[in-house]
Predicted model as a PDB file, atoms N, CA, C, CB and O in Angstrom, pLDDT in the B-factor column:
MODEL        1                                                                  
ATOM      1  N   MET A   1       0.612  -1.038  -0.042  1.00 86.00           N  
ATOM      2  CA  MET A   1      -0.081   0.633   0.268  1.00 86.00           C  
ATOM      3  C   MET A   1       1.021   1.197   0.246  1.00 86.00           C  
ATOM      4  CB  MET A   1      -0.946   1.086   1.756  1.00 86.00           C  
ATOM      5  O   MET A   1       2.024   1.004   0.932  1.00 86.00           O  
ATOM      6  N   ASN A   2       0.666   2.424  -1.152  1.00 89.00           N  
ATOM      7  CA  ASN A   2       0.803   3.950  -1.112  1.00 89.00           C  
ATOM      8  C   ASN A   2       2.539   3.517  -1.489  1.00 89.00           C  
ATOM      9  CB  ASN A   2       0.267   4.979   0.693  1.00 89.00           C  
ATOM     10  O   ASN A   2       3.496   3.691  -0.735  1.00 89.00           O  
ATOM     11  N   ILE A   3       2.554   3.113  -2.423  1.00 85.00           N  
ATOM     12  CA  ILE A   3       4.167   2.969  -2.834  1.00 85.00           C  
ATOM     13  C   ILE A   3       4.619   4.159  -4.347  1.00 85.00           C  
ATOM     14  CB  ILE A   3       4.426   0.931  -3.406  1.00 85.00           C  
ATOM     15  O   ILE A   3       4.036   4.601  -5.337  1.00 85.00           O  
ATOM     16  N   ASP A   4       5.581   4.231  -3.908  1.00 89.00           N  
ATOM     17  CA  ASP A   4       6.758   4.931  -4.960  1.00 89.00           C  
ATOM     18  C   ASP A   4       7.566   4.567  -5.516  1.00 89.00           C  
ATOM     19  CB  ASP A   4       7.439   5.639  -4.679  1.00 89.00           C  
ATOM     20  O   ASP A   4       8.660   4.956  -5.110  1.00 89.00           O  
ATOM     21  N   VAL A   5       7.572   3.765  -6.570  1.00 87.00           N  
ATOM     22  CA  VAL A   5       8.807   3.224  -7.993  1.00 87.00           C  
ATOM     23  C   VAL A   5       9.341   4.648  -7.803  1.00 87.00           C  
ATOM     24  CB  VAL A   5       8.100   2.726 -10.098  1.00 87.00           C  
ATOM     25  O   VAL A   5       8.729   5.450  -7.098  1.00 87.00           O  
ATOM     26  N   ILE A   6      10.452   4.956  -8.415  1.00 88.00           N  
ATOM     27  CA  ILE A   6      10.789   5.585  -8.179  1.00 88.00           C  
ATOM     28  C   ILE A   6      12.080   6.057  -9.943  1.00 88.00           C  
ATOM     29  CB  ILE A   6      10.993   5.162  -6.710  1.00 88.00           C  
ATOM     30  O   ILE A   6      12.270   7.054 -10.640  1.00 88.00           O  
ATOM     31  N   GLN A   7      12.617   4.591  -9.896  1.00 85.00           N  
ATOM     32  CA  GLN A   7      13.005   4.329 -10.940  1.00 85.00           C  
ATOM     33  C   GLN A   7      13.488   2.849 -10.796  1.00 85.00           C  
ATOM     34  CB  GLN A   7      13.888   5.307 -11.349  1.00 85.00           C  
ATOM     35  O   GLN A   7      14.087   2.458  -9.794  1.00 85.00           O  
ATOM     36  N   ASP A   8      13.199   2.083 -11.822  1.00 84.00           N  
ATOM     37  CA  ASP A   8      13.992   0.834 -11.272  1.00 84.00           C  
ATOM     38  C   ASP A   8      13.407   0.597 -13.266  1.00 84.00           C  
ATOM     39  CB  ASP A   8      13.230  -0.482  -9.346  1.00 84.00           C  
ATOM     40  O   ASP A   8      13.006   1.325 -14.175  1.00 84.00           O  
ATOM     41  N   TYR A   9      13.767  -1.144 -13.009  1.00 84.00           N  
ATOM     42  CA  TYR A   9      13.139  -2.021 -14.544  1.00 84.00           C  
ATOM     43  C   TYR A   9      12.395  -2.594 -13.301  1.00 84.00           C  
ATOM     44  CB  TYR A   9      14.332  -3.330 -15.918  1.00 84.00           C  
ATOM     45  O   TYR A   9      12.496  -3.811 -13.455  1.00 84.00           O  
ATOM     46  N   ARG A  10      11.876  -2.425 -12.440  1.00 83.00           N  
ATOM     47  CA  ARG A  10      10.420  -3.360 -12.985  1.00 83.00           C  
ATOM     48  C   ARG A  10       9.213  -2.543 -11.257  1.00 83.00           C  
ATOM     49  CB  ARG A  10      10.926  -6.182 -12.878  1.00 83.00           C  
ATOM     50  O   ARG A  10       9.615  -2.380 -10.105  1.00 83.00           O  
ATOM     51  N   GLY A  11       7.604  -2.200 -11.911  1.00 83.00           N  
ATOM     52  CA  GLY A  11       7.239  -0.714 -10.847  1.00 83.00           C  
ATOM     53  C   GLY A  11       6.601  -2.383  -9.828  1.00 83.00           C  
ATOM     54  O   GLY A  11       7.422  -2.662  -8.954  1.00 83.00           O  
ATOM     55  N   ASP A  12       5.631  -3.170  -9.853  1.00 82.00           N  
ATOM     56  CA  ASP A  12       4.741  -4.438  -9.686  1.00 82.00           C  
ATOM     57  C   ASP A  12       5.402  -5.875  -9.904  1.00 82.00           C  
ATOM     58  CB  ASP A  12       3.577  -4.331 -10.708  1.00 82.00           C  
ATOM     59  O   ASP A  12       5.607  -6.204 -11.073  1.00 82.00           O  
ATOM     60  N   SER A  13       5.658  -6.521  -9.162  1.00 82.00           N  
ATOM     61  CA  SER A  13       5.860  -7.779  -9.541  1.00 82.00           C  
ATOM     62  C   SER A  13       5.796  -8.981  -8.049  1.00 82.00           C  
ATOM     63  CB  SER A  13       7.367  -7.682 -10.374  1.00 82.00           C  
ATOM     64  O   SER A  13       6.029  -8.707  -6.871  1.00 82.00           O  
ATOM     65  N   VAL A  14       5.349 -10.486  -8.727  1.00 85.00           N  
ATOM     66  CA  VAL A  14       4.949 -11.081  -7.640  1.00 85.00           C  
ATOM     67  C   VAL A  14       6.186 -12.424  -8.513  1.00 85.00           C  
ATOM     68  CB  VAL A  14       2.899 -11.274  -7.293  1.00 85.00           C  
ATOM     69  O   VAL A  14       5.840 -13.187  -9.415  1.00 85.00           O  
ATOM     70  N   ASP A  15       6.717 -12.394  -8.277  1.00 83.00           N  
ATOM     71  CA  ASP A  15       7.638 -13.658  -9.141  1.00 83.00           C  
ATOM     72  C   ASP A  15       7.508 -14.728  -8.073  1.00 83.00           C  
ATOM     73  CB  ASP A  15       9.557 -13.289  -9.540  1.00 83.00           C  
ATOM     74  O   ASP A  15       7.731 -14.459  -6.893  1.00 83.00           O  
ATOM     75  N   HIS A  16       7.052 -16.273  -8.587  1.00 83.00           N  
ATOM     76  CA  HIS A  16       6.897 -16.839  -7.277  1.00 83.00           C  
ATOM     77  C   HIS A  16       8.128 -18.603  -8.009  1.00 83.00           C  
ATOM     78  CB  HIS A  16       4.556 -17.081  -6.702  1.00 83.00           C  
ATOM     79  O   HIS A  16       7.745 -18.829  -9.157  1.00 83.00           O  
ATOM     80  N   ASP A  17       8.720 -19.132  -7.795  1.00 82.00           N  
ATOM     81  CA  ASP A  17       9.415 -19.365  -8.637  1.00 82.00           C  
ATOM     82  C   ASP A  17      10.066 -20.481  -7.501  1.00 82.00           C  
ATOM     83  CB  ASP A  17      10.159 -18.113  -9.366  1.00 82.00           C  
ATOM     84  O   ASP A  17      10.938 -21.220  -7.958  1.00 82.00           O  
ATOM     85  N   GLN A  18       9.681 -20.663  -5.968  1.00 82.00           N  
ATOM     86  CA  GLN A  18      10.517 -21.553  -5.341  1.00 82.00           C  
ATOM     87  C   GLN A  18       8.917 -22.059  -4.630  1.00 82.00           C  
ATOM     88  CB  GLN A  18      12.040 -20.855  -4.294  1.00 82.00           C  
ATOM     89  O   GLN A  18       7.964 -21.281  -4.587  1.00 82.00           O  
ATOM     90  N   GLY A  19       8.868 -23.266  -4.188  1.00 85.00           N  
ATOM     91  CA  GLY A  19       8.652 -23.607  -2.793  1.00 85.00           C  
ATOM     92  C   GLY A  19       7.466 -24.230  -3.713  1.00 85.00           C  
ATOM     93  O   GLY A  19       7.473 -24.269  -4.943  1.00 85.00           O  
ATOM     94  N   ASN A  20       6.565 -24.653  -2.947  1.00 87.00           N  
ATOM     95  CA  ASN A  20       4.476 -25.518  -3.461  1.00 87.00           C  
ATOM     96  C   ASN A  20       3.888 -24.899  -2.586  1.00 87.00           C  
ATOM     97  CB  ASN A  20       3.862 -27.584  -3.176  1.00 87.00           C  
ATOM     98  O   ASN A  20       3.043 -25.576  -2.000  1.00 87.00           O  
ATOM     99  N   GLY A  21       4.008 -23.744  -2.214  1.00 89.00           N  
ATOM    100  CA  GLY A  21       3.276 -23.448  -1.128  1.00 89.00           C  
ATOM    101  C   GLY A  21       2.357 -22.140  -2.793  1.00 89.00           C  
ATOM    102  O   GLY A  21       2.837 -21.527  -3.747  1.00 89.00           O  
ATOM    103  N   VAL A  22       1.159 -22.310  -2.325  1.00 93.00           N  
ATOM    104  CA  VAL A  22       0.224 -21.866  -2.394  1.00 93.00           C  
ATOM    105  C   VAL A  22       0.199 -20.078  -2.259  1.00 93.00           C  
ATOM    106  CB  VAL A  22      -0.400 -22.655  -1.537  1.00 93.00           C  
ATOM    107  O   VAL A  22       0.121 -19.539  -1.155  1.00 93.00           O  
ATOM    108  N   TRP A  23       0.245 -19.611  -3.022  1.00 92.00           N  
ATOM    109  CA  TRP A  23      -0.153 -17.291  -3.234  1.00 92.00           C  
ATOM    110  C   TRP A  23      -1.434 -17.134  -3.306  1.00 92.00           C  
ATOM    111  CB  TRP A  23       0.391 -16.200  -5.010  1.00 92.00           C  
ATOM    112  O   TRP A  23      -1.957 -17.159  -4.420  1.00 92.00           O  
ATOM    113  N   ASP A  24      -2.300 -16.918  -2.028  1.00 94.00           N  
ATOM    114  CA  ASP A  24      -3.541 -16.482  -2.853  1.00 94.00           C  
ATOM    115  C   ASP A  24      -3.626 -14.586  -1.814  1.00 94.00           C  
ATOM    116  CB  ASP A  24      -5.374 -18.052  -2.533  1.00 94.00           C  
ATOM    117  O   ASP A  24      -3.064 -14.066  -0.850  1.00 94.00           O  
ATOM    118  N   ASP A  25      -4.686 -14.221  -2.826  1.00 95.00           N  
ATOM    119  CA  ASP A  25      -5.257 -12.811  -2.438  1.00 95.00           C  
ATOM    120  C   ASP A  25      -4.440 -11.783  -1.850  1.00 95.00           C  
ATOM    121  CB  ASP A  25      -6.273 -12.946  -1.522  1.00 95.00           C  
ATOM    122  O   ASP A  25      -4.222 -11.772  -0.639  1.00 95.00           O  
ATOM    123  N   ILE A  26      -3.963 -10.893  -2.662  1.00 91.00           N  
ATOM    124  CA  ILE A  26      -2.687 -10.008  -2.764  1.00 91.00           C  
ATOM    125  C   ILE A  26      -3.398  -9.333  -3.574  1.00 91.00           C  
ATOM    126  CB  ILE A  26      -1.201 -10.514  -3.253  1.00 91.00           C  
ATOM    127  O   ILE A  26      -4.089  -9.623  -4.550  1.00 91.00           O  
ATOM    128  N   HIS A  27      -3.017  -7.968  -2.797  1.00 92.00           N  
ATOM    129  CA  HIS A  27      -3.453  -6.634  -3.142  1.00 92.00           C  
ATOM    130  C   HIS A  27      -2.215  -5.825  -3.351  1.00 92.00           C  
ATOM    131  CB  HIS A  27      -4.371  -6.010  -2.057  1.00 92.00           C  
ATOM    132  O   HIS A  27      -1.268  -5.921  -2.570  1.00 92.00           O  
ATOM    133  N   PHE A  28      -2.201  -5.141  -4.243  1.00 89.00           N  
ATOM    134  CA  PHE A  28      -1.651  -4.013  -4.511  1.00 89.00           C  
ATOM    135  C   PHE A  28      -2.294  -2.979  -4.352  1.00 89.00           C  
ATOM    136  CB  PHE A  28      -1.257  -3.982  -5.502  1.00 89.00           C  
ATOM    137  O   PHE A  28      -3.255  -3.035  -5.120  1.00 89.00           O  
ATOM    138  N   ILE A  29      -2.308  -1.625  -3.514  1.00 90.00           N  
ATOM    139  CA  ILE A  29      -3.158  -0.650  -3.207  1.00 90.00           C  
ATOM    140  C   ILE A  29      -1.690   0.988  -3.479  1.00 90.00           C  
ATOM    141  CB  ILE A  29      -3.988  -1.109  -1.240  1.00 90.00           C  
ATOM    142  O   ILE A  29      -0.672   1.343  -2.884  1.00 90.00           O  
ATOM    143  N   ASP A  30      -2.583   1.540  -4.869  1.00 90.00           N  
ATOM    144  CA  ASP A  30      -1.922   3.302  -4.595  1.00 90.00           C  
ATOM    145  C   ASP A  30      -0.298   3.002  -4.917  1.00 90.00           C  
ATOM    146  CB  ASP A  30      -2.143   4.082  -2.482  1.00 90.00           C  
ATOM    147  O   ASP A  30       0.564   3.373  -4.120  1.00 90.00           O  
ATOM    148  N   ILE A  31       0.135   2.080  -6.539  1.00 86.00           N  
ATOM    149  CA  ILE A  31       1.505   2.505  -6.010  1.00 86.00           C  
ATOM    150  C   ILE A  31       1.342   2.942  -7.343  1.00 86.00           C  
ATOM    151  CB  ILE A  31       2.838   1.496  -5.378  1.00 86.00           C  
ATOM    152  O   ILE A  31       0.368   2.823  -8.086  1.00 86.00           O  
ATOM    153  N   ARG A  32       2.875   3.672  -7.609  1.00 88.00           N  
ATOM    154  CA  ARG A  32       3.117   5.090  -7.817  1.00 88.00           C  
ATOM    155  C   ARG A  32       4.258   4.398  -8.705  1.00 88.00           C  
ATOM    156  CB  ARG A  32       3.456   6.284  -6.416  1.00 88.00           C  
ATOM    157  O   ARG A  32       5.213   3.912  -8.100  1.00 88.00           O  
ATOM    158  N   THR A  33       4.208   4.305 -10.416  1.00 86.00           N  
ATOM    159  CA  THR A  33       5.772   4.522 -11.287  1.00 86.00           C  
ATOM    160  C   THR A  33       5.953   5.923 -11.075  1.00 86.00           C  
ATOM    161  CB  THR A  33       5.824   4.173 -13.152  1.00 86.00           C  
ATOM    162  O   THR A  33       5.284   6.726 -10.425  1.00 86.00           O  
ATOM    163  N   GLU A  34       7.361   6.104 -11.996  1.00 86.00           N  
ATOM    164  CA  GLU A  34       7.864   7.306 -12.397  1.00 86.00           C  
ATOM    165  C   GLU A  34       8.439   7.480 -13.803  1.00 86.00           C  
ATOM    166  CB  GLU A  34       8.783   7.617 -11.512  1.00 86.00           C  
ATOM    167  O   GLU A  34       8.396   8.364 -14.659  1.00 86.00           O  
ATOM    168  N   LYS A  35       9.444   5.289 -13.592  1.00 86.00           N  
ATOM    169  CA  LYS A  35      10.683   5.887 -14.989  1.00 86.00           C  
ATOM    170  C   LYS A  35      10.536   4.229 -14.977  1.00 86.00           C  
ATOM    171  CB  LYS A  35      12.812   7.012 -14.644  1.00 86.00           C  
ATOM    172  O   LYS A  35      11.293   3.915 -14.059  1.00 86.00           O  
ATOM    173  N   ILE A  36       9.946   2.964 -15.526  1.00 85.00           N  
ATOM    174  CA  ILE A  36      10.139   2.480 -15.635  1.00 85.00           C  
ATOM    175  C   ILE A  36      11.493   2.100 -16.322  1.00 85.00           C  
ATOM    176  CB  ILE A  36       9.348   2.418 -15.663  1.00 85.00           C  
ATOM    177  O   ILE A  36      10.806   1.277 -16.927  1.00 85.00           O  
ATOM    178  N   PHE A  37      13.252   1.832 -17.006  1.00 83.00           N  
ATOM    179  CA  PHE A  37      14.436   1.454 -17.725  1.00 83.00           C  
ATOM    180  C   PHE A  37      14.292  -0.201 -17.825  1.00 83.00           C  
ATOM    181  CB  PHE A  37      15.858   2.006 -16.906  1.00 83.00           C  
ATOM    182  O   PHE A  37      14.008  -1.030 -16.961  1.00 83.00           O  
ATOM    183  N   ASN A  38      14.633  -0.346 -19.351  1.00 82.00           N  
ATOM    184  CA  ASN A  38      14.482  -1.037 -19.788  1.00 82.00           C  
ATOM    185  C   ASN A  38      16.218  -1.859 -18.635  1.00 82.00           C  
ATOM    186  CB  ASN A  38      14.131  -0.644 -21.431  1.00 82.00           C  
ATOM    187  O   ASN A  38      16.762  -1.214 -17.739  1.00 82.00           O  
ATOM    188  N   ASN A  39      16.653  -3.271 -19.061  1.00 76.00           N  
ATOM    189  CA  ASN A  39      17.350  -3.689 -18.151  1.00 76.00           C  
ATOM    190  C   ASN A  39      17.674  -5.248 -18.076  1.00 76.00           C  
ATOM    191  CB  ASN A  39      16.763  -3.225 -17.121  1.00 76.00           C  
ATOM    192  O   ASN A  39      18.249  -6.011 -17.299  1.00 76.00           O  
ATOM    193  N   GLY A  40      16.751  -5.343 -19.749  1.00 75.00           N  
ATOM    194  CA  GLY A  40      16.381  -7.126 -19.860  1.00 75.00           C  
ATOM    195  C   GLY A  40      15.466  -7.570 -20.419  1.00 75.00           C  
ATOM    196  O   GLY A  40      14.511  -6.848 -20.132  1.00 75.00           O  
ATOM    197  N   THR A  41      14.940  -8.901 -21.531  1.00 76.00           N  
ATOM    198  CA  THR A  41      14.288  -9.068 -21.970  1.00 76.00           C  
ATOM    199  C   THR A  41      13.255 -10.410 -21.004  1.00 76.00           C  
ATOM    200  CB  THR A  41      14.913  -9.069 -23.151  1.00 76.00           C  
ATOM    201  O   THR A  41      12.038 -10.521 -20.854  1.00 76.00           O  
ATOM    202  N   SER A  42      14.927 -11.617 -20.296  1.00 72.00           N  
ATOM    203  CA  SER A  42      14.420 -12.417 -19.895  1.00 72.00           C  
ATOM    204  C   SER A  42      14.373 -12.238 -18.859  1.00 72.00           C  
ATOM    205  CB  SER A  42      14.682 -13.264 -20.152  1.00 72.00           C  
ATOM    206  O   SER A  42      14.563 -11.088 -18.463  1.00 72.00           O  
ATOM    207  N   GLY A  43      14.023 -13.575 -17.680  1.00 67.00           N  
ATOM    208  CA  GLY A  43      14.750 -14.061 -16.610  1.00 67.00           C  
ATOM    209  C   GLY A  43      14.252 -13.116 -15.023  1.00 67.00           C  
ATOM    210  O   GLY A  43      13.098 -12.764 -14.775  1.00 67.00           O  
ATOM    211  N   GLN A  44      15.380 -12.888 -14.200  1.00 67.00           N  
ATOM    212  CA  GLN A  44      14.443 -12.285 -13.173  1.00 67.00           C  
ATOM    213  C   GLN A  44      14.957 -10.479 -13.894  1.00 67.00           C  
ATOM    214  CB  GLN A  44      14.967 -12.832 -11.035  1.00 67.00           C  
ATOM    215  O   GLN A  44      14.854  -9.449 -13.227  1.00 67.00           O  
ATOM    216  N   PHE A  45      15.385 -10.523 -15.079  1.00 73.00           N  
ATOM    217  CA  PHE A  45      15.761  -9.506 -15.017  1.00 73.00           C  
ATOM    218  C   PHE A  45      14.521  -8.420 -16.044  1.00 73.00           C  
ATOM    219  CB  PHE A  45      17.294  -9.696 -15.400  1.00 73.00           C  
ATOM    220  O   PHE A  45      14.747  -7.458 -16.778  1.00 73.00           O  
ATOM    221  N   LYS A  46      13.089  -9.176 -15.635  1.00 79.00           N  
ATOM    222  CA  LYS A  46      12.339  -8.935 -17.268  1.00 79.00           C  
ATOM    223  C   LYS A  46      12.364  -7.234 -17.212  1.00 79.00           C  
ATOM    224  CB  LYS A  46      10.274  -9.718 -17.478  1.00 79.00           C  
ATOM    225  O   LYS A  46      11.811  -6.780 -16.210  1.00 79.00           O  
ATOM    226  N   THR A  47      12.793  -6.479 -17.926  1.00 84.00           N  
ATOM    227  CA  THR A  47      11.273  -5.249 -17.862  1.00 84.00           C  
ATOM    228  C   THR A  47      10.394  -4.993 -17.651  1.00 84.00           C  
ATOM    229  CB  THR A  47      10.743  -4.843 -18.343  1.00 84.00           C  
ATOM    230  O   THR A  47       9.918  -4.483 -18.666  1.00 84.00           O  
ATOM    231  N   ALA A  48       9.681  -4.993 -16.848  1.00 81.00           N  
ATOM    232  CA  ALA A  48       7.812  -4.908 -17.556  1.00 81.00           C  
ATOM    233  C   ALA A  48       7.410  -3.450 -16.375  1.00 81.00           C  
ATOM    234  CB  ALA A  48       6.307  -7.101 -17.030  1.00 81.00           C  
ATOM    235  O   ALA A  48       8.382  -2.916 -15.842  1.00 81.00           O  
ATOM    236  N   PRO A  49       6.242  -2.999 -16.103  1.00 81.00           N  
ATOM    237  CA  PRO A  49       5.466  -2.191 -15.506  1.00 81.00           C  
ATOM    238  C   PRO A  49       4.893  -3.522 -15.027  1.00 81.00           C  
ATOM    239  CB  PRO A  49       4.645  -1.029 -16.298  1.00 81.00           C  
ATOM    240  O   PRO A  49       5.146  -3.576 -13.824  1.00 81.00           O  
ATOM    241  N   ILE A  50       4.335  -4.461 -15.352  1.00 82.00           N  
ATOM    242  CA  ILE A  50       4.195  -4.960 -14.219  1.00 82.00           C  
ATOM    243  C   ILE A  50       4.238  -6.663 -14.468  1.00 82.00           C  
ATOM    244  CB  ILE A  50       2.897  -4.331 -13.592  1.00 82.00           C  
ATOM    245  O   ILE A  50       3.862  -7.164 -15.528  1.00 82.00           O  
ATOM    246  N   LEU A  51       4.763  -7.470 -13.302  1.00 81.00           N  
ATOM    247  CA  LEU A  51       5.077  -8.720 -13.745  1.00 81.00           C  
ATOM    248  C   LEU A  51       4.431  -9.866 -12.796  1.00 81.00           C  
ATOM    249  CB  LEU A  51       6.592  -8.803 -13.829  1.00 81.00           C  
ATOM    250  O   LEU A  51       4.332  -9.776 -11.572  1.00 81.00           O  
ATOM    251  N   ILE A  52       3.989 -11.014 -13.629  1.00 83.00           N  
ATOM    252  CA  ILE A  52       3.057 -12.122 -12.329  1.00 83.00           C  
ATOM    253  C   ILE A  52       3.893 -12.543 -13.513  1.00 83.00           C  
ATOM    254  CB  ILE A  52       0.992 -12.515 -11.720  1.00 83.00           C  
ATOM    255  O   ILE A  52       4.299 -12.132 -14.601  1.00 83.00           O  
ATOM    256  N   CYS A  53       3.935 -13.751 -12.578  1.00 80.00           N  
ATOM    257  CA  CYS A  53       4.336 -15.112 -12.800  1.00 80.00           C  
ATOM    258  C   CYS A  53       4.563 -16.857 -11.995  1.00 80.00           C  
ATOM    259  CB  CYS A  53       5.305 -14.725 -13.134  1.00 80.00           C  
ATOM    260  O   CYS A  53       4.215 -17.280 -10.893  1.00 80.00           O  
ATOM    261  N   THR A  54       4.839 -17.102 -12.430  1.00 83.00           N  
ATOM    262  CA  THR A  54       5.322 -18.760 -11.954  1.00 83.00           C  
ATOM    263  C   THR A  54       6.452 -19.141 -13.042  1.00 83.00           C  
ATOM    264  CB  THR A  54       3.829 -20.115 -12.080  1.00 83.00           C  
ATOM    265  O   THR A  54       6.576 -18.945 -14.251  1.00 83.00           O  
ATOM    266  N   ALA A  55       7.142 -19.715 -12.141  1.00 80.00           N  
ATOM    267  CA  ALA A  55       8.705 -20.457 -12.589  1.00 80.00           C  
ATOM    268  C   ALA A  55       9.160 -21.746 -12.516  1.00 80.00           C  
ATOM    269  CB  ALA A  55       9.715 -19.995 -11.906  1.00 80.00           C  
ATOM    270  O   ALA A  55      10.360 -21.830 -12.777  1.00 80.00           O  
ATOM    271  N   LYS A  56       8.746 -22.536 -12.313  1.00 78.00           N  
ATOM    272  CA  LYS A  56       9.262 -24.046 -12.430  1.00 78.00           C  
ATOM    273  C   LYS A  56      11.001 -24.000 -13.335  1.00 78.00           C  
ATOM    274  CB  LYS A  56       7.816 -25.083 -13.552  1.00 78.00           C  
ATOM    275  O   LYS A  56      11.225 -23.731 -14.516  1.00 78.00           O  
ATOM    276  N   TYR A  57      11.957 -24.365 -12.250  1.00 77.00           N  
ATOM    277  CA  TYR A  57      13.857 -24.942 -12.874  1.00 77.00           C  
ATOM    278  C   TYR A  57      13.924 -26.402 -11.894  1.00 77.00           C  
ATOM    279  CB  TYR A  57      15.759 -23.372 -12.165  1.00 77.00           C  
ATOM    280  O   TYR A  57      13.966 -26.545 -10.672  1.00 77.00           O  
ATOM    281  N   GLY A  58      13.915 -27.267 -12.886  1.00 75.00           N  
ATOM    282  CA  GLY A  58      14.504 -28.533 -12.662  1.00 75.00           C  
ATOM    283  C   GLY A  58      13.414 -29.520 -12.250  1.00 75.00           C  
ATOM    284  O   GLY A  58      12.598 -29.874 -13.100  1.00 75.00           O  
ATOM    285  N   SER A  59      13.352 -29.943 -11.117  1.00 75.00           N  
ATOM    286  CA  SER A  59      12.241 -30.689 -10.433  1.00 75.00           C  
ATOM    287  C   SER A  59      11.039 -30.439  -8.928  1.00 75.00           C  
ATOM    288  CB  SER A  59      13.014 -31.741 -10.175  1.00 75.00           C  
ATOM    289  O   SER A  59      10.132 -30.833  -8.195  1.00 75.00           O  
ATOM    290  N   ASP A  60      12.162 -29.309  -9.392  1.00 76.00           N  
ATOM    291  CA  ASP A  60      10.693 -27.986  -7.534  1.00 76.00           C  
ATOM    292  C   ASP A  60       9.566 -28.367  -8.879  1.00 76.00           C  
ATOM    293  CB  ASP A  60      11.092 -24.657  -6.948  1.00 76.00           C  
ATOM    294  O   ASP A  60       9.409 -28.471 -10.095  1.00 76.00           O  
ATOM    295  N   GLU A  61       8.965 -28.467  -7.505  1.00 82.00           N  
ATOM    296  CA  GLU A  61       7.466 -27.640  -7.768  1.00 82.00           C  
ATOM    297  C   GLU A  61       7.528 -26.773  -7.055  1.00 82.00           C  
ATOM    298  CB  GLU A  61       6.105 -28.253  -7.517  1.00 82.00           C  
ATOM    299  O   GLU A  61       8.067 -26.674  -5.953  1.00 82.00           O  
ATOM    300  N   VAL A  62       6.631 -25.662  -8.011  1.00 87.00           N  
ATOM    301  CA  VAL A  62       6.413 -24.398  -7.697  1.00 87.00           C  
ATOM    302  C   VAL A  62       5.009 -24.439  -7.714  1.00 87.00           C  
ATOM    303  CB  VAL A  62       7.053 -23.398  -8.550  1.00 87.00           C  
ATOM    304  O   VAL A  62       4.433 -24.885  -8.706  1.00 87.00           O  
ATOM    305  N   GLY A  63       4.187 -23.896  -6.424  1.00 88.00           N  
ATOM    306  CA  GLY A  63       2.938 -23.336  -6.434  1.00 88.00           C  
ATOM    307  C   GLY A  63       2.283 -22.764  -6.842  1.00 88.00           C  
ATOM    308  O   GLY A  63       2.770 -21.865  -7.528  1.00 88.00           O  
ATOM    309  N   SER A  64       0.394 -22.827  -6.738  1.00 89.00           N  
ATOM    310  CA  SER A  64      -0.086 -21.178  -8.098  1.00 89.00           C  
ATOM    311  C   SER A  64      -0.948 -19.832  -7.059  1.00 89.00           C  
ATOM    312  CB  SER A  64      -1.959 -21.943  -9.884  1.00 89.00           C  
ATOM    313  O   SER A  64      -1.414 -19.694  -5.928  1.00 89.00           O  
ATOM    314  N   VAL A  65      -0.746 -19.012  -8.390  1.00 90.00           N  
ATOM    315  CA  VAL A  65      -0.590 -18.208  -7.611  1.00 90.00           C  
ATOM    316  C   VAL A  65      -1.685 -17.374  -8.602  1.00 90.00           C  
ATOM    317  CB  VAL A  65       0.933 -17.795  -7.222  1.00 90.00           C  
ATOM    318  O   VAL A  65      -1.484 -17.120  -9.789  1.00 90.00           O  
ATOM    319  N   SER A  66      -3.473 -16.838  -7.452  1.00 92.00           N  
ATOM    320  CA  SER A  66      -4.209 -15.971  -7.919  1.00 92.00           C  
ATOM    321  C   SER A  66      -4.825 -14.898  -6.506  1.00 92.00           C  
ATOM    322  CB  SER A  66      -5.299 -16.832  -8.799  1.00 92.00           C  
ATOM    323  O   SER A  66      -4.374 -14.638  -5.391  1.00 92.00           O  
ATOM    324  N   ASN A  67      -5.556 -14.658  -6.957  1.00 93.00           N  
ATOM    325  CA  ASN A  67      -6.265 -13.679  -6.925  1.00 93.00           C  
ATOM    326  C   ASN A  67      -6.289 -12.087  -6.367  1.00 93.00           C  
ATOM    327  CB  ASN A  67      -6.944 -14.215  -6.565  1.00 93.00           C  
ATOM    328  O   ASN A  67      -6.905 -11.281  -5.670  1.00 93.00           O  
ATOM    329  N   ILE A  68      -4.854 -12.333  -7.433  1.00 90.00           N  
ATOM    330  CA  ILE A  68      -4.442 -10.966  -7.253  1.00 90.00           C  
ATOM    331  C   ILE A  68      -4.809  -9.820  -7.941  1.00 90.00           C  
ATOM    332  CB  ILE A  68      -3.343 -10.936  -7.347  1.00 90.00           C  
ATOM    333  O   ILE A  68      -4.832  -9.894  -9.170  1.00 90.00           O  
ATOM    334  N   GLU A  69      -5.281  -8.132  -7.069  1.00 91.00           N  
ATOM    335  CA  GLU A  69      -5.821  -7.907  -7.114  1.00 91.00           C  
ATOM    336  C   GLU A  69      -4.751  -5.600  -6.913  1.00 91.00           C  
ATOM    337  CB  GLU A  69      -6.792  -9.062  -6.382  1.00 91.00           C  
ATOM    338  O   GLU A  69      -4.263  -5.171  -5.868  1.00 91.00           O  
ATOM    339  N   MET A  70      -4.808  -4.708  -8.485  1.00 86.00           N  
ATOM    340  CA  MET A  70      -4.183  -4.580  -8.222  1.00 86.00           C  
ATOM    341  C   MET A  70      -5.821  -2.680  -8.212  1.00 86.00           C  
ATOM    342  CB  MET A  70      -2.652  -5.280  -8.893  1.00 86.00           C  
ATOM    343  O   MET A  70      -6.772  -2.481  -8.968  1.00 86.00           O  
ATOM    344  N   PHE A  71      -5.435  -2.062  -7.317  1.00 83.00           N  
ATOM    345  CA  PHE A  71      -6.216  -0.536  -7.837  1.00 83.00           C  
ATOM    346  C   PHE A  71      -5.933   0.296  -7.223  1.00 83.00           C  
ATOM    347  CB  PHE A  71      -7.611  -0.312  -7.834  1.00 83.00           C  
ATOM    348  O   PHE A  71      -5.677  -0.198  -6.125  1.00 83.00           O  
ATOM    349  N   ASP A  72      -5.761   1.532  -7.173  1.00 81.00           N  
ATOM    350  CA  ASP A  72      -6.165   2.836  -6.509  1.00 81.00           C  
ATOM    351  C   ASP A  72      -7.224   2.986  -5.549  1.00 81.00           C  
ATOM    352  CB  ASP A  72      -6.493   3.679  -7.421  1.00 81.00           C  
ATOM    353  O   ASP A  72      -8.328   2.574  -5.905  1.00 81.00           O  
ATOM    354  N   ARG A  73      -7.132   3.410  -4.590  1.00 71.00           N  
ATOM    355  CA  ARG A  73      -8.022   3.735  -3.226  1.00 71.00           C  
ATOM    356  C   ARG A  73      -9.218   5.400  -3.779  1.00 71.00           C  
ATOM    357  CB  ARG A  73      -6.453   4.256  -1.515  1.00 71.00           C  
ATOM    358  O   ARG A  73     -10.005   5.891  -2.970  1.00 71.00           O  
TER     359      ARG A  73                                                      
ENDMDL                                                                          
END                                                                             
């Protein structure tokens, strides 16, 4: 809540890539971004204003991500 991103390669990010826990009911409220700069096109440095993803590496299991809300108050 009330987050200012002044300068970065990503604004909002939910990146679930380890463990089989379930991520649910996540809320982003009043997030402001000023400058998103290009840092890369793949992997952990992918440039994006909003990034929501899950990734499986090797034989490790990865849990789900669901019910994400992004809104202004």
